C-alpha positions, 0 to 999 in steps of 0.5 A, a space after each residue: 536511543 534504539 526503539 524496541 519496535 520500529 514503526 518504519 523501515 529504513 529501506 523499502 527495498 530491503 524490507 517492505 518489498 521483501 515482506 510483500 514478495 514473501 507474502 505473495 509467494 505464500 499466497 501463490 502456493 496456496 492458490 496453486 500458481 493462479 496468480 502472476 506478480 510483476 514488479 516495476 520498482 525504480 531503484 531510487 526508492 529502494 533506500 527511502 524510509 517508509 512506515 511498516 506494512 503500508 503496502 501489504 494491506 493494499 495487496 491483501 485487498 486485491 487478493 481477497 476482494 478482487 481475484 476470482 480464484 476459479 480462473 487461472 489468470 489473476 495478475 497483480 502489478 506493483 510499481 514504485 517510483 519517485 515523483 519529486 519529493 514523493 514516492 508513489 507505490 501503485 498496486 494494480 490488479 485485473 480482479 473483479 473491480 468495483 461498481 461506480 457507486 461502490 467506488 464512490 462510497 469507498 473514496 468518500 469513506 477514505 476522506 471522512 474526518 471521522 476515522 475511528 469507525 474504520 480503524 480496523 479496515 485495511 485501506 482505512 488503516 493505511 490511509 489514517 497512518 499516512 495522514 498521521 505521519 506524512 500529512 496532506 497531500 499524501 494518501 491513497 487514490 483508488 481507481 476501479 472498473 467493474 469487471 476490469 480491475 482496481 488500481 490503488 496509488 499510495 503517495 507518501 513523502 520521500 524521507 530519510 530514516 532520520 526524518 521519518 523517525 522524527 515524524 513518528 516519534 517527535 523531535 524529543 522536545 
């Protein structure tokens, strides 16, 4: 049975990354070319299934909260690679970064069991969706240094379209 609104992408490269590239291209036009984007994507992940819109909110966080648009050298690096049974997608920026206390609070809030308070906040939404569909040990890891930049690592299970569909919709029994 076809799903009217698929919650996952069959191929990360064909759809999810293209969506992110379009989003970043539009932002670069808006900010008059003051952003350099670099992609380092392992071809082995291009055919893996992934939930929709997991990467874009992380990129949006870099752009909205990290970058100083008055400068010309804003840089974002998007990396994707296989790690055994997992896929790791890393988004690194050279933005404002976070103070150690702010980073600790963010990490703590991402790990709280009471997730309802954060359902509309981008990183929390992504973390909750990963935990709901992929379970432990998958999720987000954040590293940041004030004045240097931020790196968000998203680790998800490497699944085929059929396996992810079962995780999203159940096995039908």
